[in-house]
Backbone as CSV, one residue per row, in Angstrom:
resi,resn,N_x,N_y,N_z,CA_x,CA_y,CA_z,C_x,C_y,C_z
1,MET,42.969,-10.188,-6.418,42.072,-9.525,-5.466,40.979,-10.513,-5.045
2,ASN,40.856,-10.750,-3.726,39.823,-11.675,-3.287,38.449,-11.008,-3.295
3,GLN,37.402,-11.793,-3.092,36.043,-11.292,-3.263,35.694,-10.199,-2.249
4,VAL,36.175,-10.333,-1.012,35.863,-9.319,0.006,36.463,-7.974,-0.393
5,ILE,37.727,-7.984,-0.783,38.390,-6.750,-1.197,37.704,-6.158,-2.421
6,GLU,37.290,-7.009,-3.343,36.614,-6.532,-4.546,35.302,-5.838,-4.196
7,VAL,34.545,-6.403,-3.264,33.284,-5.797,-2.826,33.539,-4.419,-2.213
8,ILE,34.549,-4.328,-1.349,34.863,-3.059,-0.679,35.263,-1.998,-1.696
9,HIS,36.104,-2.365,-2.649,36.642,-1.386,-3.595,35.624,-0.973,-4.662
10,ASN,34.657,-1.826,-4.943,33.680,-1.510,-5.989,32.431,-0.823,-5.453
11,ARG,32.266,-0.779,-4.144,31.043,-0.205,-3.593,30.955,1.298,-3.863
12,LYS,29.734,1.758,-4.106,29.446,3.189,-4.218,28.044,3.411,-3.665
13,SER,27.758,4.620,-3.247,26.438,4.920,-2.706,25.386,4.845,-3.808
14,MET,24.251,4.222,-3.489,23.155,4.047,-4.445,21.930,4.784,-3.927
15,ARG,21.413,5.722,-4.736,20.297,6.558,-4.306,19.035,6.361,-5.141
16,ALA,18.987,5.338,-5.973,17.787,5.004,-6.734,17.709,3.487,-6.820
17,TYR,16.515,2.945,-6.576,16.374,1.494,-6.450,15.300,0.952,-7.385
18,GLU,15.469,-0.306,-7.748,14.428,-0.990,-8.505,13.192,-1.140,-7.628
19,ASP,12.042,-1.192,-8.262,10.788,-1.275,-7.523,10.486,-2.723,-7.158
20,LYS,11.305,-3.265,-6.280,11.059,-4.620,-5.799,11.621,-4.750,-4.391
21,PRO,10.940,-5.518,-3.546,11.384,-5.661,-2.155,12.604,-6.563,-2.043
22,LEU,13.278,-6.465,-0.915,14.366,-7.396,-0.639,13.765,-8.699,-0.113
23,PRO,14.220,-9.841,-0.604,13.751,-11.115,-0.044,14.040,-11.178,1.457
24,GLU,13.216,-11.888,2.167,13.355,-11.953,3.625,14.705,-12.514,4.047
25,ASP,15.220,-13.493,3.300,16.506,-14.078,3.681,17.652,-13.094,3.476
26,VAL,17.538,-12.204,2.484,18.558,-11.175,2.259,18.501,-10.148,3.381
27,ARG,17.293,-9.707,3.709,17.122,-8.759,4.826,17.675,-9.356,6.124
28,ASP,17.387,-10.634,6.369,17.866,-11.283,7.595,19.385,-11.364,7.620
29,MET,19.997,-11.653,6.472,21.455,-11.772,6.432,22.124,-10.423,6.661
30,ILE,21.535,-9.345,6.148,22.078,-8.007,6.403,22.086,-7.720,7.899
31,LEU,20.984,-8.032,8.581,20.892,-7.771,10.018,21.815,-8.702,10.810
32,LYS,21.839,-9.965,10.439,22.708,-10.908,11.155,24.178,-10.515,10.999
33,SER,24.536,-10.033,9.813,25.916,-9.603,9.582,26.242,-8.380,10.431
34,ALA,25.316,-7.428,10.504,25.525,-6.240,11.344,25.806,-6.638,12.774
35,MET,25.094,-7.652,13.247,25.223,-8.050,14.650,26.471,-8.880,14.917
36,ARG,27.225,-9.214,13.874,28.516,-9.859,14.061,29.660,-8.850,14.025
37,ALA,29.339,-7.574,13.931,30.367,-6.532,13.868,31.167,-6.471,15.164
38,PRO,32.423,-6.011,15.100,33.185,-5.781,16.326,32.451,-4.812,17.238
39,THR,32.584,-5.028,18.540,31.869,-4.205,19.513,32.678,-4.112,20.798
40,ALA,32.646,-2.967,21.438,33.440,-2.727,22.646,33.028,-3.675,23.768
41,GLY,33.947,-4.538,24.177,33.689,-5.434,25.299,32.514,-6.365,25.080
42,ASN,32.142,-6.606,23.837,30.967,-7.411,23.495,29.696,-6.873,24.142
43,MET,29.644,-5.559,24.368,28.480,-4.947,25.002,27.392,-4.606,23.984
44,MET,27.728,-4.556,22.705,26.770,-4.243,21.643,25.984,-2.988,22.005
45,LEU,26.708,-1.883,22.057,26.139,-0.604,22.506,25.369,0.083,21.380
46,TYR,24.500,-0.660,20.743,23.688,-0.108,19.664,22.387,-0.883,19.569
47,SER,21.404,-0.263,18.968,20.168,-0.926,18.566,19.870,-0.507,17.135
48,ILE,19.042,-1.290,16.472,18.689,-1.025,15.077,17.176,-0.942,14.961
49,ILE,16.691,0.137,14.398,15.260,0.271,14.122,15.034,0.094,12.629
50,GLU,14.251,-0.903,12.272,13.851,-1.091,10.884,12.595,-0.253,10.642
51,VAL,12.700,0.713,9.756,11.575,1.607,9.481,10.769,1.004,8.340
52,SER,9.655,0.359,8.667,8.825,-0.294,7.651,7.565,0.497,7.335
53,ASP,7.128,1.364,8.234,5.915,2.148,8.026,6.155,3.224,6.967
54,GLN,5.329,3.232,5.933,5.547,4.165,4.832,5.390,5.613,5.271
55,LYS,4.477,5.884,6.182,4.307,7.254,6.669,5.581,7.730,7.374
56,ALA,6.224,6.817,8.102,7.470,7.173,8.782,8.567,7.452,7.759
57,LYS,8.647,6.639,6.703,9.635,6.883,5.650,9.394,8.243,5.000
58,ASN,8.139,8.533,4.735,7.808,9.828,4.120,8.216,10.980,5.026
59,LYS,8.029,10.790,6.323,8.421,11.830,7.282,9.930,12.007,7.292
60,LEU,10.658,10.906,7.174,12.119,10.981,7.164,12.639,11.726,5.943
61,VAL,11.911,11.657,4.845,12.290,12.465,3.676,12.350,13.932,4.077
62,GLU,11.351,14.400,4.823,11.264,15.799,5.233,12.322,16.148,6.271
63,THR,12.484,15.277,7.262,13.382,15.606,8.378,14.850,15.388,8.043
64,CYS,15.128,14.658,6.983,16.511,14.371,6.582,16.867,15.103,5.289
65,ASP,16.617,16.396,5.281,17.066,17.289,4.212,16.434,16.989,2.858
66,ASN,15.162,16.577,2.871,14.380,16.433,1.642,15.055,15.550,0.586
67,GLN,15.202,14.277,0.930,15.791,13.292,0.019,14.724,12.247,-0.335
68,PRO,14.022,12.417,-1.451,12.861,11.589,-1.788,13.138,10.091,-1.865
69,PHE,14.380,9.704,-2.203,14.648,8.280,-2.381,14.504,7.494,-1.090
70,ILE,14.561,8.189,0.069,14.372,7.497,1.343,13.011,6.801,1.368
71,ALA,11.994,7.483,0.878,10.635,6.935,0.899,10.495,5.708,0.014
72,LYS,11.370,5.581,-0.998,11.263,4.482,-1.955,12.197,3.318,-1.639
73,ALA,13.038,3.468,-0.625,13.999,2.413,-0.288,13.270,1.207,0.299
74,PRO,13.535,0.003,-0.206,12.872,-1.189,0.327,13.217,-1.490,1.782
75,LEU,14.418,-1.116,2.196,14.840,-1.365,3.576,15.519,-0.118,4.115
76,VAL,15.022,0.384,5.238,15.603,1.554,5.896,15.921,1.178,7.340
77,LEU,17.186,1.304,7.705,17.627,0.964,9.060,18.207,2.195,9.743
78,VAL,17.728,2.476,10.937,18.289,3.539,11.763,19.148,2.876,12.842
79,PHE,20.413,3.261,12.900,21.346,2.705,13.879,21.449,3.668,15.063
80,LEU,21.133,3.158,16.232,21.149,3.959,17.451,22.389,3.667,18.272
81,ALA,23.035,4.718,18.763,24.003,4.548,19.839,23.177,4.325,21.099
82,ASP,23.302,3.164,21.721,22.344,2.761,22.755,23.042,2.277,24.023
83,TYR,22.966,3.099,25.066,23.400,2.662,26.397,22.201,2.406,27.293
84,GLN,20.988,2.683,26.773,19.792,2.516,27.589,19.601,1.063,28.023
85,ARG,19.889,0.137,27.115,19.709,-1.274,27.441,20.565,-1.673,28.636
86,TRP,21.810,-1.161,28.694,22.674,-1.496,29.819,22.231,-0.782,31.097
87,VAL,21.801,0.468,30.983,21.293,1.175,32.170,20.106,0.420,32.742
88,ASP,19.194,-0.022,31.860,18.032,-0.793,32.330,18.469,-2.091,32.994
89,TYR,19.457,-2.755,32.394,19.928,-4.030,32.951,20.644,-3.818,34.285
90,PHE,21.439,-2.755,34.373,22.089,-2.455,35.647,21.051,-2.310,36.758
91,LYS,19.962,-1.610,36.444,18.923,-1.383,37.456,18.209,-2.690,37.812
92,VAL,17.894,-3.493,36.799,17.252,-4.792,37.048,18.161,-5.690,37.883
93,SER,19.470,-5.536,37.691,20.448,-6.378,38.386,20.716,-5.927,39.822
94,GLY,20.115,-4.830,40.229,20.303,-4.364,41.598,21.502,-3.467,41.792
95,VAL,22.003,-2.860,40.717,23.166,-1.987,40.844,22.845,-0.769,41.717
96,GLU,21.658,-0.201,41.544,21.284,0.971,42.356,21.335,0.650,43.836
97,GLU,20.770,-0.486,44.215,20.751,-0.883,45.621,22.158,-1.150,46.152
98,ARG,22.977,-1.797,45.336,24.346,-2.089,45.767,25.127,-0.793,45.948
99,CYS,24.940,0.166,45.040,25.618,1.452,45.181,25.160,2.175,46.447
100,ALA,23.854,2.117,46.731,23.321,2.766,47.937,23.898,2.129,49.194
101,GLU,24.038,0.828,49.196,24.634,0.130,50.348,26.069,0.583,50.586
102,ASN,26.754,0.886,49.490,28.151,1.314,49.590,28.303,2.827,49.741
103,GLY,27.158,3.520,49.769,27.200,4.964,49.986,27.734,5.759,48.814
104,VAL,27.561,5.235,47.598,28.026,5.945,46.401,26.872,6.029,45.404
105,PRO,26.836,7.084,44.587,25.768,7.175,43.584,26.021,6.204,42.432
106,MET,24.967,5.755,41.815,25.098,4.921,40.622,25.609,5.784,39.474
107,VAL,26.674,5.361,38.843,27.247,6.095,37.721,26.322,5.965,36.515
108,MET,26.059,7.074,35.848,25.229,7.080,34.644,26.090,7.421,33.428
109,PRO,25.622,7.078,32.224,26.416,7.336,31.018,26.753,8.819,30.856
110,GLU,27.975,9.084,30.392,28.417,10.447,30.125,28.895,10.542,28.673
111,GLU,29.590,11.631,28.356,29.968,11.870,26.960,30.842,10.761,26.378
112,GLY,31.799,10.269,27.167,32.674,9.211,26.664,31.910,7.945,26.320
113,ASP,30.887,7.635,27.122,30.068,6.457,26.854,29.273,6.638,25.561
114,LEU,28.828,7.858,25.308,28.125,8.148,24.055,29.042,7.923,22.861
115,PHE,30.257,8.427,22.940,31.195,8.258,21.821,31.471,6.782,21.561
116,LEU,31.636,6.013,22.620,31.907,4.582,22.470,30.718,3.882,21.826
117,ALA,29.512,4.244,22.243,28.309,3.659,21.657,28.168,4.059,20.189
118,CYS,28.552,5.297,19.863,28.529,5.728,18.456,29.461,4.860,17.620
119,CYS,30.638,4.553,18.153,31.577,3.689,17.426,30.942,2.326,17.158
120,ASP,30.334,1.725,18.181,29.690,0.422,18.015,28.621,0.470,16.925
121,ALA,27.787,1.501,16.967,26.677,1.611,16.015,27.187,1.789,14.590
122,LEU,28.210,2.612,14.425,28.740,2.873,13.084,29.463,1.656,12.507
123,ILE,30.161,0.924,13.360,30.824,-0.298,12.891,29.782,-1.318,12.449
124,ALA,28.687,-1.433,13.206,27.602,-2.346,12.833,26.976,-1.920,11.509
125,ALA,26.782,-0.617,11.331,26.186,-0.108,10.093,27.068,-0.435,8.891
126,GLN,28.366,-0.208,9.018,29.262,-0.472,7.888,29.338,-1.957,7.577
127,THR,29.269,-2.788,8.594,29.260,-4.233,8.362,28.006,-4.632,7.590
128,ALA,26.868,-4.020,7.930,25.622,-4.275,7.195,25.758,-3.836,5.744
129,VAL,26.390,-2.698,5.524,26.569,-2.159,4.175,27.413,-3.110,3.316
130,ILE,28.496,-3.613,3.860,29.362,-4.517,3.095,28.665,-5.849,2.844
131,ALA,27.931,-6.350,3.835,27.179,-7.590,3.636,26.159,-7.417,2.516
132,ALA,25.450,-6.288,2.533,24.457,-6.023,1.496,25.106,-5.951,0.121
133,GLU,26.206,-5.232,0.037,26.911,-5.082,-1.246,27.320,-6.432,-1.814
134,SER,27.732,-7.343,-0.943,28.171,-8.657,-1.403,27.032,-9.472,-1.995
135,MET,25.786,-9.079,-1.673,24.606,-9.772,-2.200,23.922,-8.983,-3.317
136,GLY,24.615,-7.956,-3.818,24.057,-7.171,-4.912,23.064,-6.120,-4.477
137,VAL,23.019,-5.821,-3.189,22.099,-4.820,-2.654,22.853,-3.519,-2.429
138,GLY,22.396,-2.443,-3.047,23.032,-1.145,-2.879,22.604,-0.482,-1.589
139,SER,23.344,0.551,-1.195,23.045,1.230,0.058,23.491,2.684,-0.003
140,CYS,22.930,3.466,0.889,23.332,4.862,1.009,23.166,5.316,2.449
141,TYR,24.231,5.867,3.011,24.173,6.436,4.358,23.409,7.755,4.333
142,ILE,22.623,7.992,5.377,21.913,9.258,5.534,22.379,9.887,6.851
143,GLY,23.383,10.754,6.759,23.886,11.424,7.956,22.900,12.427,8.518
144,ASP,21.919,12.830,7.694,20.954,13.844,8.121,20.034,13.361,9.237
145,ILE,20.109,12.067,9.586,19.333,11.584,10.730,19.787,12.280,12.016
146,LEU,20.976,12.901,11.987,21.452,13.669,13.145,20.678,14.972,13.327
147,GLU,19.969,15.401,12.290,19.164,16.621,12.390,17.824,16.313,13.058
148,ASN,17.150,17.368,13.500,15.782,17.248,14.022,15.659,16.159,15.091
149,TYR,16.565,16.198,16.054,16.597,15.168,17.094,15.265,15.036,17.814
150,GLU,14.639,16.150,18.139,13.400,16.083,18.907,12.304,15.358,18.127
151,VAL,12.250,15.594,16.821,11.255,14.921,15.982,11.530,13.423,15.918
152,HIS,12.777,13.054,15.707,13.129,11.640,15.608,12.968,10.938,16.948
153,ARG,13.262,11.630,18.020,13.059,11.038,19.353,11.597,10.671,19.550
154,GLU,10.707,11.543,19.123,9.270,11.257,19.252,8.836,10.176,18.275
155,MET,9.321,10.247,17.042,8.947,9.251,16.029,9.244,7.832,16.479
156,PHE,10.415,7.645,17.063,10.882,6.299,17.395,10.783,5.979,18.881
157,ASP,10.155,6.880,19.647,9.963,6.673,21.084,11.300,6.388,21.782
158,LEU,12.274,7.242,21.528,13.629,7.005,22.028,13.771,7.444,23.485
159,PRO,14.347,6.593,24.315,14.644,6.989,25.698,15.904,7.849,25.763
160,GLN,16.292,8.242,26.944,17.391,9.197,27.121,18.703,8.707,26.512
161,TYR,19.024,7.438,26.719,20.344,6.946,26.334,20.323,6.117,25.043
162,ALA,19.453,6.493,24.110,19.442,5.876,22.779,19.241,6.992,21.766
163,ILE,20.255,7.236,20.937,20.182,8.348,19.985,20.535,7.863,18.576
164,PRO,19.883,8.407,17.549,20.180,7.995,16.171,21.505,8.589,15.706
165,ILE,22.429,7.722,15.324,23.735,8.202,14.878,23.895,8.097,13.359
166,CYS,23.189,7.154,12.718,23.187,7.109,11.263,21.986,6.307,10.780
167,MET,21.631,6.524,9.532,20.565,5.764,8.892,21.103,5.267,7.550
168,VAL,20.678,4.076,7.159,21.129,3.510,5.890,19.921,3.013,5.105
169,CYS,19.843,3.407,3.833,18.825,2.909,2.913,19.426,1.773,2.082
170,PHE,18.636,0.721,1.870,19.090,-0.433,1.087,18.087,-0.742,-0.015
171,GLY,18.574,-1.237,-1.133,17.701,-1.681,-2.213,18.518,-2.133,-3.403
172,TYR,17.878,-2.831,-4.323,18.563,-3.214,-5.556,18.701,-1.972,-6.431
173,PRO,19.925,-1.591,-6.759,20.125,-0.323,-7.476,19.568,-0.357,-8.890
174,SER,19.141,0.812,-9.344,18.657,0.944,-10.721,19.822,0.755,-11.692
175,GLN,19.473,0.523,-12.947,20.506,0.336,-13.970,21.425,1.544,-14.051
176,GLU,20.837,2.732,-14.016,21.632,3.960,-14.098,22.609,4.051,-12.934
177,GLN,22.151,3.679,-11.750,23.027,3.727,-10.583,24.154,2.704,-10.699
178,ARG,23.836,1.538,-11.214,24.868,0.495,-11.357,25.952,0.930,-12.333
179,GLU,25.555,1.663,-13.380,26.509,2.059,-14.414,27.263,3.336,-14.074
180,ARG,26.789,4.057,-13.060,27.436,5.312,-12.676,28.863,5.051,-12.171
181,GLU,29.784,5.925,-12.516,31.173,5.760,-12.079,31.302,5.949,-10.570
182,ARG,32.250,5.248,-10.024,32.554,5.447,-8.599,33.118,6.837,-8.372
183,THR,32.837,7.386,-7.209,33.476,8.638,-6.808,34.916,8.345,-6.404
184,GLU,35.841,9.115,-6.921,37.248,8.908,-6.582,37.530,9.371,-5.156
185,ARG,38.476,8.729,-4.528,38.917,9.106,-3.189,40.246,9.854,-3.272
186,PHE,40.600,10.528,-2.199,41.877,11.247,-2.148,43.033,10.253,-2.113
187,GLY,44.192,10.703,-2.535,45.375,9.859,-2.517,45.820,9.531,-1.095
188,GLU,46.425,8.383,-0.940,46.866,7.920,0.380,47.831,8.899,1.036
189,GLU,48.641,9.563,0.228,49.642,10.474,0.789,49.012,11.654,1.526
190,PHE,47.731,11.938,1.255,47.063,13.056,1.920,46.272,12.617,3.156
191,ILE,46.126,11.323,3.334,45.239,10.795,4.372,45.979,9.975,5.428
192,VAL,46.994,9.231,4.997,47.692,8.303,5.891,49.033,8.909,6.296
193,PHE,49.228,9.102,7.605,50.460,9.710,8.126,51.214,8.715,8.998
194,LYS,52.503,8.895,9.087,53.349,8.060,9.930,53.531,8.700,11.295
195,ASP,53.072,8.026,12.313,53.355,8.339,13.719,52.683,9.600,14.263
196,ARG,52.438,10.612,13.458,51.838,11.842,13.971,51.106,12.590,12.862
197,TYR,50.218,13.478,13.275,49.431,14.251,12.321,50.321,15.221,11.550
198,ARG,49.933,15.513,10.311,50.681,16.454,9.490,49.716,17.388,8.767
199,HIS,49.919,18.711,8.909,49.132,19.682,8.164,49.562,19.670,6.698
200,LEU,48.601,19.783,5.804,48.914,19.846,4.378,49.185,21.284,3.958
201,GLY,50.082,21.457,2.994,50.388,22.778,2.461,49.478,23.135,1.301
202,GLU,49.562,24.388,0.855,48.681,24.874,-0.208,48.850,24.067,-1.492
203,ASP,50.070,23.769,-1.870,50.299,23.007,-3.094,49.729,21.594,-2.976
204,GLU,49.826,21.019,-1.793,49.272,19.681,-1.591,47.755,19.704,-1.705
205,PHE,47.129,20.742,-1.154,45.672,20.865,-1.282,45.272,20.980,-2.755
206,LYS,46.032,21.755,-3.525,45.726,21.891,-4.961,45.808,20.539,-5.660
207,GLU,46.841,19.768,-5.324,46.989,18.450,-5.929,45.879,17.510,-5.456
208,MET,45.558,17.588,-4.178,44.548,16.720,-3.573,43.177,16.932,-4.222
209,TYR,42.838,18.197,-4.489,41.516,18.535,-5.006,41.508,18.798,-6.515
210,ALA,42.591,18.446,-7.211,42.674,18.736,-8.648,41.527,18.094,-9.421
211,GLY,41.266,16.829,-9.169,40.194,16.140,-9.871,38.832,16.718,-9.541
212,THR,38.629,17.074,-8.270,37.356,17.670,-7.856,37.153,19.011,-8.530
213,HIS,38.220,19.795,-8.648,38.128,21.106,-9.293,37.765,20.957,-10.769
214,GLU,38.351,19.977,-11.438,38.038,19.749,-12.852,36.564,19.395,-13.027
215,ARG,36.043,18.539,-12.153,34.626,18.166,-12.240,33.734,19.362,-11.937
216,MET,34.182,20.215,-11.011,33.412,21.400,-10.662,33.333,22.351,-11.859
217,MET,34.429,22.527,-12.552,34.465,23.426,-13.698,33.638,22.895,-14.875
218,ALA,33.421,21.582,-14.886,32.617,20.978,-15.950,31.140,20.891,-15.573
219,GLY,30.806,21.372,-14.364,29.448,21.264,-13.861,28.584,22.458,-14.194
220,SER,27.627,22.737,-13.327,26.654,23.807,-13.549,27.314,25.178,-13.430
221,ALA,26.569,26.203,-13.877,27.082,27.570,-13.789,27.327,27.956,-12.335
222,GLU,26.438,27.493,-11.449,26.599,27.800,-10.011,27.906,27.228,-9.489
223,MET,28.282,26.040,-9.955,29.537,25.432,-9.532,30.726,26.185,-10.113
224,ARG,30.616,26.562,-11.404,31.744,27.232,-12.063,31.992,28.627,-11.494
225,ASP,30.985,29.216,-10.878,31.129,30.553,-10.307,31.991,30.566,-9.042
226,GLN,32.225,29.388,-8.469,33.042,29.316,-7.258,34.522,29.268,-7.647
227,PRO,35.375,30.091,-7.037,36.784,30.142,-7.444,37.595,28.893,-7.121
228,ASN,37.158,28.157,-6.112,37.886,26.938,-5.771,36.986,25.990,-4.980
229,VAL,37.493,24.782,-4.751,36.711,23.749,-4.076,36.428,24.139,-2.630
230,GLY,37.398,24.752,-1.967,37.225,25.112,-0.561,36.053,26.049,-0.341
231,ILE,35.949,27.089,-1.169,34.849,28.046,-1.032,33.514,27.369,-1.361
232,ARG,33.521,26.537,-2.397,32.273,25.861,-2.763,31.808,24.935,-1.647
233,MET,32.705,24.150,-1.081,32.320,23.201,-0.050,31.918,23.910,1.244
234,TYR,32.564,25.020,1.540,32.171,25.796,2.722,30.726,26.257,2.580
235,LYS,30.402,26.762,1.384,29.054,27.278,1.143,28.027,26.152,1.054
236,ARG,28.363,25.099,0.341,27.396,24.034,0.045,27.213,23.059,1.195
237,LYS,28.257,22.845,1.995,28.202,21.840,3.055,28.335,22.444,4.457
238,PHE,29.460,23.098,4.700,29.813,23.458,6.076,28.911,24.532,6.668
239,SER,28.579,25.564,5.877,27.765,26.665,6.410,26.315,26.606,5.940
240,ALA,25.921,25.525,5.291,24.559,25.384,4.778,23.554,25.272,5.913
241,GLU,22.278,25.520,5.586,21.230,25.497,6.607,21.148,24.147,7.305
242,TYR,21.277,23.067,6.532,21.161,21.746,7.160,22.298,21.500,8.148
243,ALA,23.499,22.045,7.855,24.629,21.880,8.770,24.402,22.647,10.065
244,VAL,23.793,23.825,9.942,23.447,24.606,11.135,22.458,23.837,11.994
245,GLU,21.447,23.226,11.347,20.455,22.436,12.082,21.092,21.201,12.702
246,MET,22.004,20.557,11.990,22.670,19.382,12.537,23.417,19.727,13.818
247,ARG,24.133,20.856,13.808,24.888,21.244,15.004,23.949,21.541,16.173
248,ARG,22.844,22.215,15.872,21.871,22.495,16.926,21.305,21.197,17.494
249,SER,20.972,20.277,16.588,20.387,19.010,16.999,21.356,18.180,17.828
250,VAL,22.630,18.152,17.419,23.630,17.380,18.175,23.845,17.991,19.557
251,ARG,23.795,19.314,19.661,23.869,19.933,20.991,22.703,19.468,21.863
252,ALA,21.515,19.368,21.258,20.342,18.883,21.998,20.536,17.437,22.429
253,ILE,21.150,16.633,21.555,21.439,15.232,21.907,22.364,15.163,23.113
254,LEU,23.434,15.936,23.088,24.399,15.930,24.187,23.762,16.400,25.482
255,GLU,22.944,17.445,25.393,22.286,17.964,26.595,21.333,16.938,27.177
256,ALA,20.608,16.219,26.321,19.677,15.201,26.811,20.415,14.016,27.411
257,TRP,21.557,13.662,26.802,22.324,12.492,27.258,22.887,12.696,28.665
258,VAL,23.347,13.893,28.947,24.009,14.146,30.250,23.092,14.869,31.237
259,ALA,21.811,14.965,30.905,20.872,15.658,31.810,20.761,14.946,33.147
């Protein structure tokens, strides 16, 4: 196993960090690596906000489902799906005037452009995560940045065509975090299909979630009270208050993007 594969396979999310900053050269390498990520047409449809202000980090704890470790992370990066830079450049380049001369309206970003920009931003984020891991720096994705769009838009002074798609916390993991076991993934037979999608059957779901069910039964009384993984995950994740807020917030993002 080569070193790159070893880094990928050994990585796990780290939610507690040693009380020490990242050296400037490590921080720079994480960012430089992110910016070497694959990108659609070399357009780099993303921007990165480094959140260094402690008050802003504290606010993100509140707006991102009350996760205190965000405030203690030495490096916090918000990855934006960003078409605003290109819209601004199109206008500076005289695209509006050229379109008017040709009697056609200037095309503005729509839903497909947002999805493409999200892909660019997420690929850059994952590249940063792997670069950090290779240098002994732990990381954790914060999907809750999708919640409370209006608050985050104001916090970061976001224009119409720049939206937060993910946030990542970085830091040197604590001893306990380093020693914690990796979370197991599902078997390849349940995830990788040949040529077309395939629905899983009930027996396959039981096999797929067997390990998760065992851990659930060994957990808290609240976990053991759930008859199966599906009901527990529906209650804890899919129908939870934060999920309701995320859906509302994403609708607001879409409405603002295509306004």
